[in-house]
C-alpha positions as a Markdown table, in Angstrom:
| # | Residue | x | y | z |
|---|---|---|---|---|
| 1 | Met | 93.5 | 103.2 | 119.3 |
| 2 | Val | 95.9 | 103.5 | 116.2 |
| 3 | His | 94.6 | 101.7 | 113.2 |
| 4 | Asp | 97.2 | 102.6 | 110.3 |
| 5 | Arg | 96.3 | 101.1 | 107.0 |
| 6 | Leu | 99.1 | 100.9 | 104.7 |
| 7 | Glu | 98.5 | 99.7 | 100.7 |
| 8 | Asp | 101.7 | 98.9 | 99.3 |
| 9 | Ser | 101.7 | 97.7 | 95.0 |
| 10 | Ser | 105.3 | 98.2 | 94.4 |
| 11 | Met | 106.4 | 94.7 | 95.0 |
| 12 | Ser | 106.5 | 92.0 | 92.3 |
| 13 | Glu | 108.0 | 88.4 | 91.7 |
| 14 | Gly | 109.4 | 89.4 | 88.4 |
| 15 | Ser | 107.0 | 89.8 | 85.1 |
| 16 | Ala | 105.5 | 86.3 | 85.6 |
| 17 | Glu | 103.2 | 87.7 | 88.8 |
| 18 | Asp | 101.7 | 91.1 | 89.8 |
| 19 | Ala | 101.7 | 90.8 | 93.3 |
| 20 | Gly | 100.3 | 94.1 | 94.4 |
| 21 | Leu | 100.8 | 93.6 | 99.0 |
| 22 | Val | 98.2 | 95.2 | 100.9 |
| 23 | Ile | 99.7 | 95.3 | 104.7 |
| 24 | Arg | 97.2 | 96.7 | 107.5 |
| 25 | Lys | 98.3 | 97.3 | 111.0 |
| 26 | Val | 95.9 | 97.4 | 113.8 |
| 27 | Gly | 97.6 | 98.2 | 117.4 |
| 28 | Arg | 100.8 | 96.0 | 117.7 |
| 29 | Glu | 99.2 | 92.9 | 115.1 |
| 30 | Val | 100.2 | 93.5 | 111.1 |
| 31 | Phe | 98.6 | 91.8 | 108.7 |
| 32 | Ala | 100.4 | 91.1 | 105.2 |
| 33 | Ala | 98.1 | 89.6 | 101.9 |
| 34 | Gly | 99.3 | 89.6 | 98.6 |
| 35 | Ala | 99.5 | 87.3 | 95.5 |
| 36 | Tyr | 102.6 | 85.9 | 96.3 |
| 37 | Thr | 103.1 | 82.1 | 95.8 |
| 38 | Arg | 106.7 | 81.8 | 95.5 |
| 39 | Ala | 109.4 | 81.6 | 98.3 |
| 40 | Ala | 111.2 | 84.8 | 97.2 |
| 41 | Gly | 107.6 | 86.5 | 97.3 |
| 42 | Leu | 107.4 | 85.2 | 100.6 |
| 43 | Glu | 110.5 | 86.3 | 102.0 |
| 44 | Glu | 109.7 | 89.7 | 100.9 |
| 45 | Met | 106.8 | 90.1 | 102.3 |
| 46 | Ala | 108.1 | 89.0 | 106.1 |
| 47 | Ala | 110.8 | 91.5 | 105.0 |
| 48 | Arg | 108.4 | 94.2 | 104.7 |
| 49 | Leu | 106.8 | 93.0 | 108.4 |
| 50 | Arg | 109.8 | 93.0 | 109.7 |
| 51 | Glu | 110.8 | 96.8 | 108.6 |
| 52 | Leu | 107.5 | 97.6 | 110.8 |
| 53 | Gly | 108.8 | 96.2 | 113.7 |
| 54 | Ala | 107.0 | 92.8 | 113.4 |
| 55 | Thr | 107.8 | 89.7 | 113.9 |
| 56 | Val | 105.8 | 86.8 | 111.7 |
| 57 | Val | 104.1 | 84.5 | 113.6 |
| 58 | Gly | 102.6 | 82.0 | 110.9 |
| 59 | Gly | 100.9 | 82.3 | 107.4 |
| 60 | Glu | 99.6 | 80.2 | 104.5 |
| 61 | Val | 100.4 | 80.2 | 101.1 |
| 62 | Phe | 98.4 | 78.9 | 98.1 |
| 63 | Gly | 100.7 | 77.8 | 95.3 |
| 64 | Arg | 102.5 | 75.0 | 93.8 |
| 65 | Glu | 105.8 | 75.7 | 94.5 |
| 66 | Glu | 108.0 | 74.1 | 97.2 |
| 67 | Ile | 108.6 | 76.3 | 100.1 |
| 68 | Ser | 110.4 | 75.4 | 103.3 |
| 69 | Pro | 108.8 | 76.6 | 106.7 |
| 70 | Ala | 112.4 | 75.9 | 108.3 |
| 71 | Thr | 114.3 | 77.8 | 105.9 |
| 72 | Leu | 111.3 | 81.2 | 106.2 |
| 73 | Gly | 111.9 | 80.7 | 109.8 |
| 74 | Phe | 108.3 | 80.3 | 110.4 |
| 75 | Ala | 105.4 | 78.5 | 110.5 |
| 76 | Leu | 103.2 | 78.0 | 107.3 |
| 77 | Thr | 100.1 | 76.2 | 106.0 |
| 78 | Arg | 100.7 | 75.0 | 102.7 |
| 79 | Val | 98.0 | 74.9 | 100.1 |
| 80 | Thr | 98.9 | 73.0 | 96.7 |
| 81 | Gly | 96.5 | 72.5 | 93.6 |
| 82 | Gly | 94.4 | 74.8 | 92.2 |
| 83 | Thr | 95.3 | 76.8 | 89.0 |
| 84 | Glu | 98.6 | 78.2 | 88.2 |
| 85 | Gly | 98.0 | 82.5 | 88.2 |
| 86 | Leu | 95.4 | 82.2 | 91.1 |
| 87 | Gly | 96.2 | 82.0 | 95.0 |
| 88 | Gly | 98.8 | 84.1 | 97.1 |
| 89 | Ala | 99.7 | 84.0 | 100.6 |
| 90 | His | 99.0 | 85.8 | 104.2 |
| 91 | Leu | 101.0 | 86.5 | 106.8 |
| 92 | His | 100.7 | 87.4 | 110.2 |
| 93 | Gly | 103.1 | 89.3 | 112.8 |
| 94 | Ile | 103.2 | 90.8 | 115.9 |
| 95 | Ala | 105.1 | 94.0 | 117.1 |
| 96 | Gly | 105.7 | 95.4 | 120.0 |
| 97 | Ala | 105.7 | 92.0 | 121.8 |
| 98 | Glu | 107.9 | 89.0 | 121.6 |
| 99 | Ala | 106.5 | 86.0 | 119.9 |
| 100 | Leu | 108.5 | 82.8 | 120.7 |
| 101 | Pro | 108.5 | 80.1 | 117.9 |
| 102 | Leu | 106.9 | 77.0 | 118.9 |
| 103 | Val | 108.6 | 73.5 | 117.4 |
| 104 | Leu | 107.4 | 70.3 | 117.4 |
| 105 | Asp | 109.6 | 67.3 | 116.3 |
| 106 | Gly | 112.3 | 69.6 | 114.9 |
| 107 | Gln | 109.9 | 71.3 | 112.3 |
| 108 | Pro | 108.1 | 75.1 | 113.3 |
| 109 | Val | 104.5 | 74.8 | 113.7 |
| 110 | Gly | 103.7 | 78.1 | 115.2 |
| 111 | Ala | 104.0 | 81.0 | 117.6 |
| 112 | Ile | 103.3 | 82.3 | 121.0 |
| 113 | Trp | 103.1 | 85.8 | 122.1 |
| 114 | Glu | 101.5 | 87.5 | 125.6 |
| 115 | Ser | 99.6 | 90.5 | 126.5 |
| 116 | Ala | 98.7 | 91.5 | 129.6 |
| 117 | Asp | 95.3 | 90.6 | 129.1 |
| 118 | Ala | 95.9 | 86.5 | 127.2 |
| 119 | Thr | 98.2 | 84.4 | 125.7 |
| 120 | Glu | 97.8 | 83.8 | 121.9 |
| 121 | Cys | 98.8 | 81.3 | 119.7 |
| 122 | Leu | 98.9 | 80.5 | 115.9 |
| 123 | Leu | 99.4 | 77.2 | 114.3 |
| 124 | Ser | 100.3 | 76.4 | 110.9 |
| 125 | Gly | 101.1 | 73.9 | 108.7 |
| 126 | Ile | 99.6 | 70.9 | 111.3 |
| 127 | His | 99.1 | 67.2 | 109.7 |
| 128 | Ala | 99.3 | 63.5 | 110.6 |
| 129 | Thr | 102.8 | 62.5 | 110.8 |
| 130 | Asp | 101.8 | 59.1 | 109.0 |
| 131 | Thr | 100.5 | 60.3 | 105.5 |
| 132 | Thr | 99.9 | 56.8 | 104.7 |
| 133 | Ala | 97.0 | 56.4 | 106.8 |
| 134 | Ala | 93.6 | 56.3 | 105.8 |
| 135 | Arg | 91.9 | 59.8 | 105.3 |
| 136 | Pro | 89.6 | 59.5 | 108.6 |
| 137 | Leu | 92.4 | 58.1 | 110.6 |
| 138 | Gln | 94.7 | 61.2 | 109.6 |
| 139 | Ala | 92.0 | 63.4 | 110.5 |
| 140 | Arg | 91.6 | 62.1 | 114.1 |
| 141 | Ala | 95.5 | 62.4 | 114.3 |
| 142 | Thr | 95.3 | 65.7 | 113.0 |
| 143 | Phe | 93.4 | 67.3 | 115.9 |
| 144 | Glu | 95.5 | 65.3 | 117.7 |
| 145 | Arg | 98.7 | 66.6 | 116.7 |
| 146 | Met | 97.3 | 70.0 | 117.1 |
| 147 | Glu | 96.6 | 69.2 | 120.9 |
| 148 | Glu | 100.1 | 68.3 | 121.0 |
| 149 | Ala | 101.4 | 71.7 | 119.5 |
| 150 | Leu | 98.8 | 73.6 | 121.8 |
| 151 | Ala | 100.7 | 72.1 | 124.6 |
| 152 | Leu | 103.7 | 73.4 | 123.7 |
| 153 | Ala | 102.0 | 76.8 | 124.4 |
| 154 | Asp | 100.7 | 75.8 | 127.8 |
| 155 | Met | 97.1 | 75.3 | 126.1 |
| 156 | Asp | 94.5 | 72.8 | 124.9 |
| 157 | Phe | 91.7 | 72.7 | 122.5 |
| 158 | Ser | 89.6 | 74.3 | 125.0 |
| 159 | His | 91.5 | 77.4 | 123.9 |
| 160 | Val | 90.7 | 77.4 | 120.3 |
| 161 | Ala | 88.9 | 80.1 | 118.9 |
| 162 | Arg | 89.4 | 79.3 | 115.0 |
| 163 | Thr | 90.3 | 76.2 | 112.5 |
| 164 | Trp | 91.3 | 76.3 | 109.1 |
| 165 | Leu | 91.1 | 72.8 | 107.6 |
| 166 | Phe | 92.0 | 72.0 | 103.9 |
| 167 | Leu | 90.9 | 68.3 | 102.9 |
| 168 | Asp | 92.3 | 66.9 | 100.2 |
| 169 | Asp | 89.7 | 65.6 | 97.3 |
| 170 | Ile | 87.2 | 67.0 | 99.8 |
| 171 | Leu | 84.3 | 65.4 | 97.8 |
| 172 | Ser | 85.4 | 62.1 | 97.9 |
| 173 | Trp | 85.5 | 62.2 | 102.0 |
| 174 | Tyr | 83.9 | 64.9 | 103.6 |
| 175 | Asp | 81.2 | 63.0 | 104.8 |
| 176 | Asp | 83.8 | 60.5 | 106.9 |
| 177 | Phe | 85.5 | 63.7 | 108.0 |
| 178 | Asn | 82.9 | 65.1 | 109.6 |
| 179 | Pro | 81.8 | 62.5 | 111.9 |
| 180 | Val | 85.8 | 62.1 | 113.0 |
| 181 | Arg | 85.3 | 66.1 | 113.8 |
| 182 | Thr | 82.5 | 65.6 | 115.9 |
| 183 | Gln | 83.3 | 62.5 | 117.8 |
| 184 | Phe | 86.7 | 64.2 | 118.6 |
| 185 | Phe | 84.8 | 67.3 | 119.9 |
| 186 | Asn | 82.7 | 65.0 | 122.0 |
| 187 | Asp | 85.7 | 63.9 | 123.5 |
| 188 | Arg | 87.1 | 67.1 | 124.2 |
| 189 | Gly | 83.8 | 68.4 | 125.8 |
| 190 | Val | 83.9 | 71.3 | 123.2 |
| 191 | Phe | 80.2 | 71.2 | 122.7 |
| 192 | Asp | 79.8 | 72.1 | 126.2 |
| 193 | Arg | 81.6 | 75.1 | 125.8 |
| 194 | Met | 82.3 | 76.9 | 122.5 |
| 195 | Val | 82.5 | 75.5 | 119.1 |
| 196 | Pro | 85.3 | 77.3 | 117.1 |
| 197 | Ala | 85.0 | 79.3 | 114.0 |
| 198 | Ser | 86.2 | 77.1 | 110.9 |
| 199 | Thr | 86.9 | 76.8 | 107.0 |
| 200 | Gly | 86.6 | 73.5 | 105.6 |
| 201 | Ile | 87.4 | 73.5 | 102.0 |
| 202 | Gly | 89.6 | 71.3 | 99.3 |
| 203 | Gly | 93.0 | 71.4 | 98.7 |
| 204 | Ser | 96.1 | 69.3 | 98.3 |
| 205 | Asn | 99.3 | 69.6 | 100.4 |
| 206 | Pro | 103.2 | 69.2 | 99.4 |
| 207 | Val | 103.3 | 66.3 | 102.3 |
| 208 | Gly | 100.7 | 64.2 | 100.6 |
| 209 | Ala | 98.9 | 64.3 | 103.6 |
| 210 | Ala | 94.7 | 63.9 | 103.8 |
| 211 | Met | 94.4 | 67.4 | 105.7 |
| 212 | Met | 96.5 | 70.7 | 106.2 |
| 213 | Thr | 95.5 | 72.9 | 109.5 |
| 214 | Gly | 95.7 | 76.1 | 111.3 |
| 215 | Val | 94.6 | 77.0 | 114.5 |
| 216 | Cys | 94.3 | 80.2 | 116.2 |
| 217 | Ala | 93.8 | 79.8 | 119.8 |
| 218 | Ile | 93.4 | 82.5 | 123.0 |
| 219 | Lys | 93.9 | 81.8 | 127.0 |
| 220 | Pro | 92.4 | 84.8 | 128.4 |
| 221 | Lys | 94.3 | 85.8 | 131.9 |
| 222 | Ser | 91.1 | 87.9 | 133.2 |
| 223 | Asp | 87.4 | 87.9 | 133.1 |
| 224 | Gln | 88.0 | 91.0 | 130.8 |
| 225 | Val | 88.9 | 88.8 | 128.0 |
| 226 | Thr | 85.7 | 86.8 | 126.3 |
| 227 | Val | 85.3 | 84.5 | 123.7 |
| 228 | Gln | 82.3 | 83.6 | 122.3 |
| 229 | Ala | 80.4 | 82.6 | 119.3 |
| 230 | Val | 78.4 | 84.6 | 116.8 |
| 231 | Pro | 75.4 | 83.5 | 115.1 |
| 232 | Ser | 74.8 | 84.4 | 111.8 |
| 233 | Pro | 71.6 | 86.5 | 111.2 |
| 234 | Leu | 70.8 | 85.2 | 107.7 |
| 235 | Gln | 71.7 | 81.8 | 108.1 |
| 236 | Cys | 71.1 | 78.8 | 110.2 |
| 237 | Pro | 73.9 | 77.2 | 112.5 |
| 238 | Ala | 76.4 | 74.9 | 110.9 |
| 239 | Leu | 75.6 | 72.2 | 113.5 |
| 240 | Ala | 71.8 | 72.4 | 112.3 |
| 241 | Tyr | 73.3 | 70.1 | 109.1 |
| 242 | Gly | 76.2 | 68.2 | 111.0 |
| 243 | Ser | 78.9 | 70.6 | 110.3 |
| 244 | Ser | 80.7 | 71.3 | 113.8 |
| 245 | Phe | 82.4 | 74.9 | 113.4 |
| 246 | Ser | 80.4 | 78.3 | 114.8 |
| 247 | Arg | 79.6 | 80.9 | 111.9 |
| 248 | Ala | 82.0 | 83.1 | 113.5 |
| 249 | Val | 84.1 | 84.0 | 116.8 |
| 250 | Glu | 84.4 | 87.3 | 118.8 |
| 251 | Val | 87.1 | 87.6 | 120.9 |
| 252 | Ala | 86.7 | 91.3 | 123.1 |
| 253 | Met | 89.5 | 92.5 | 125.1 |
| 254 | Pro | 90.1 | 95.9 | 126.5 |
| 255 | Gly | 90.5 | 98.3 | 123.5 |
| 256 | Leu | 90.3 | 95.5 | 120.8 |
| 257 | Lys | 87.9 | 93.3 | 119.4 |
| 258 | Arg | 89.0 | 90.5 | 116.9 |
| 259 | Leu | 85.8 | 88.9 | 114.8 |
| 260 | Phe | 86.7 | 85.8 | 112.9 |
| 261 | Ile | 84.1 | 84.8 | 110.5 |
| 262 | Ser | 84.1 | 81.2 | 109.3 |
| 263 | Gly | 84.4 | 80.1 | 105.5 |
| 264 | Thr | 80.8 | 81.5 | 104.6 |
| 265 | Ala | 78.8 | 80.1 | 101.0 |
| 266 | Gly | 75.5 | 80.8 | 99.3 |
| 267 | Ile | 73.4 | 78.9 | 102.0 |
| 268 | Ala | 69.8 | 79.8 | 102.5 |
| 269 | Pro | 68.3 | 79.9 | 106.0 |
| 270 | Asp | 67.4 | 76.3 | 105.6 |
| 271 | Gly | 70.9 | 74.9 | 105.3 |
| 272 | Lys | 70.1 | 74.2 | 101.7 |
| 273 | Thr | 72.6 | 75.7 | 98.6 |
| 274 | Ala | 71.0 | 78.9 | 97.1 |
| 275 | His | 71.4 | 79.8 | 93.6 |
| 276 | Ile | 72.3 | 76.8 | 92.3 |
| 277 | Gly | 74.4 | 77.1 | 88.7 |
| 278 | Asp | 74.9 | 80.8 | 89.6 |
| 279 | Val | 77.9 | 81.7 | 90.9 |
| 280 | Ala | 77.5 | 85.7 | 91.4 |
| 281 | Gly | 74.2 | 84.9 | 93.0 |
| 282 | Gln | 76.2 | 82.9 | 95.6 |
| 283 | Thr | 78.7 | 85.6 | 95.5 |
| 284 | Arg | 75.8 | 88.2 | 96.1 |
| 285 | Leu | 74.3 | 86.3 | 99.1 |
| 286 | Thr | 77.8 | 85.4 | 100.8 |
| 287 | Cys | 78.6 | 88.8 | 101.1 |
| 288 | Glu | 75.3 | 89.6 | 102.3 |
| 289 | Val | 75.7 | 87.1 | 104.9 |
| 290 | Val | 79.4 | 88.1 | 106.3 |
| 291 | Glu | 78.2 | 91.8 | 106.1 |
| 292 | Ala | 75.8 | 91.0 | 108.7 |
| 293 | Ile | 77.9 | 89.0 | 110.5 |
| 294 | Leu | 80.0 | 92.3 | 110.7 |
| 295 | Gln | 77.5 | 94.7 | 111.2 |
| 296 | Ser | 75.7 | 92.6 | 114.2 |
| 297 | Arg | 79.2 | 93.1 | 116.0 |
| 298 | Gly | 79.3 | 96.9 | 115.1 |
| 299 | Met | 81.7 | 96.3 | 112.4 |
| 300 | Glu | 82.1 | 97.1 | 108.8 |
| 301 | Trp | 84.3 | 95.9 | 105.8 |
| 302 | Asp | 86.6 | 98.8 | 106.6 |
| 303 | Asp | 87.3 | 96.6 | 109.7 |
| 304 | Val | 88.5 | 93.6 | 107.5 |
| 305 | Thr | 92.3 | 92.6 | 108.0 |
| 306 | Arg | 92.2 | 89.3 | 106.3 |
| 307 | Ala | 90.2 | 87.7 | 103.6 |
| 308 | Thr | 90.1 | 84.7 | 101.2 |
| 309 | Ala | 87.6 | 84.0 | 98.3 |
| 310 | Tyr | 87.6 | 80.6 | 97.2 |
| 311 | Val | 86.2 | 79.4 | 93.7 |
| 312 | Arg | 85.2 | 76.1 | 92.4 |
| 313 | Tyr | 86.2 | 77.3 | 88.8 |
| 314 | Pro | 88.9 | 79.1 | 87.5 |
| 315 | Glu | 87.3 | 81.3 | 85.3 |
| 316 | Asp | 85.2 | 82.9 | 88.1 |
| 317 | Ala | 87.9 | 84.1 | 89.5 |
| 318 | Gly | 86.5 | 87.7 | 89.0 |
| 319 | Val | 83.2 | 87.5 | 90.4 |
| 320 | Phe | 84.3 | 88.5 | 94.1 |
| 321 | Glu | 85.9 | 91.6 | 92.6 |
| 322 | Gln | 82.9 | 92.5 | 90.4 |
| 323 | Thr | 80.4 | 92.0 | 93.2 |
| 324 | Arg | 82.7 | 94.0 | 95.5 |
| 325 | Ile | 82.4 | 97.4 | 93.0 |
| 326 | Ala | 78.8 | 96.5 | 92.3 |
| 327 | Arg | 77.8 | 96.5 | 95.9 |
| 328 | Gly | 80.1 | 99.8 | 96.9 |
| 329 | Met | 82.5 | 97.9 | 99.2 |
| 330 | Pro | 86.0 | 99.1 | 99.8 |
| 331 | Glu | 89.2 | 97.2 | 98.7 |
| 332 | Leu | 90.1 | 94.3 | 101.0 |
| 333 | Pro | 93.1 | 92.5 | 101.9 |
| 334 | Val | 91.9 | 89.6 | 99.7 |
| 335 | Ile | 93.4 | 86.5 | 97.9 |
| 336 | Val | 91.4 | 84.7 | 95.2 |
| 337 | Thr | 92.5 | 80.9 | 94.9 |
| 338 | His | 91.1 | 77.8 | 93.1 |
| 339 | Asn | 89.7 | 75.4 | 95.9 |
| 340 | Thr | 86.9 | 72.9 | 95.8 |
| 341 | Ile | 84.2 | 73.8 | 98.2 |
| 342 | Cys | 82.4 | 71.4 | 100.5 |
| 343 | Arg | 79.4 | 70.8 | 98.5 |
| 344 | Asp | 79.7 | 70.1 | 94.5 |
| 345 | Asp | 76.9 | 72.6 | 94.2 |
| 346 | Leu | 78.9 | 75.5 | 95.8 |
| 347 | Leu | 80.6 | 77.7 | 93.6 |
| 348 | Phe | 82.2 | 80.3 | 95.8 |
| 349 | Glu | 83.2 | 80.4 | 99.4 |
| 350 | Leu | 84.6 | 83.5 | 101.6 |
| 351 | Glu | 86.3 | 83.8 | 105.1 |
| 352 | Val | 87.1 | 86.9 | 106.8 |
| 353 | Asp | 88.8 | 88.2 | 109.9 |
| 354 | Ala | 88.0 | 91.9 | 111.2 |
| 355 | Val | 90.1 | 93.7 | 114.2 |
| 356 | Lys | 88.5 | 97.0 | 115.6 |
């Protein structure tokens, strides 16, 4: 299998940002990461993917500028807030296959593409339509909105492998959010099948919704494709302390294995926060946990195609790079952004996707 890595730091959005671009191509999938937070930069990123024969199927941007997914031509999860100078964008492209856009109520919400083995779908920018409703009501409506978008691809929630959940002012209502998600999963029989991997983290959005979300879904065409939850060798299941997500999910199909590692933080095996007040200690532990999950599935850091590092305080933005160097880890397609994490004593979180 061809595994191309294209490292490109030649692009920039001008003197205000030094936005090196990393593009990694694995088979027909192309992943781009860079410190681009403006529309012009995202257009440049998309142009580079198109030069490689890829269609952009979705992405996410962490930045303050208003960006129109309709103008860009693909769905986008937009997360605002944080600190100027931090953030960036991830874009996902598909080469060698037709990717069809999904449009809901006139807005791009994702894309669908086919292979001999599976139908795949990426949704971006999903939120409740009534942004004035109470936050728990918006949370339920957002999950139902995911279902509406999945139905466009002839899918339902049973096909969801991973979610990204960005909750505005997360600490003020995370305890209210978790029962909503758990009830929805109960209603849809999720606990009888496989609980998706997920990131649940703080982040406002330009539409003023309680939460902005993304979804990855896989619909196998044969028993040669498996989608299964993966435990963490170093942490207890998140379900053990009331959070309804799997530590990781592996998608395996002929010739390809993909691993979605959920948002991971410095949590001890008993589910309690470790290294309280020590961002370096939490970051080291997080990297150890993520590495253990990768290795449990026969992967290494070199297989990472996408990573986002979240810091509670902007002055800690360099802690991941310091930890990466100290541990001898390779350079990663990572963006660092300033977001509130789901516990007030967690200072760092890392999510990772890997493909082999």
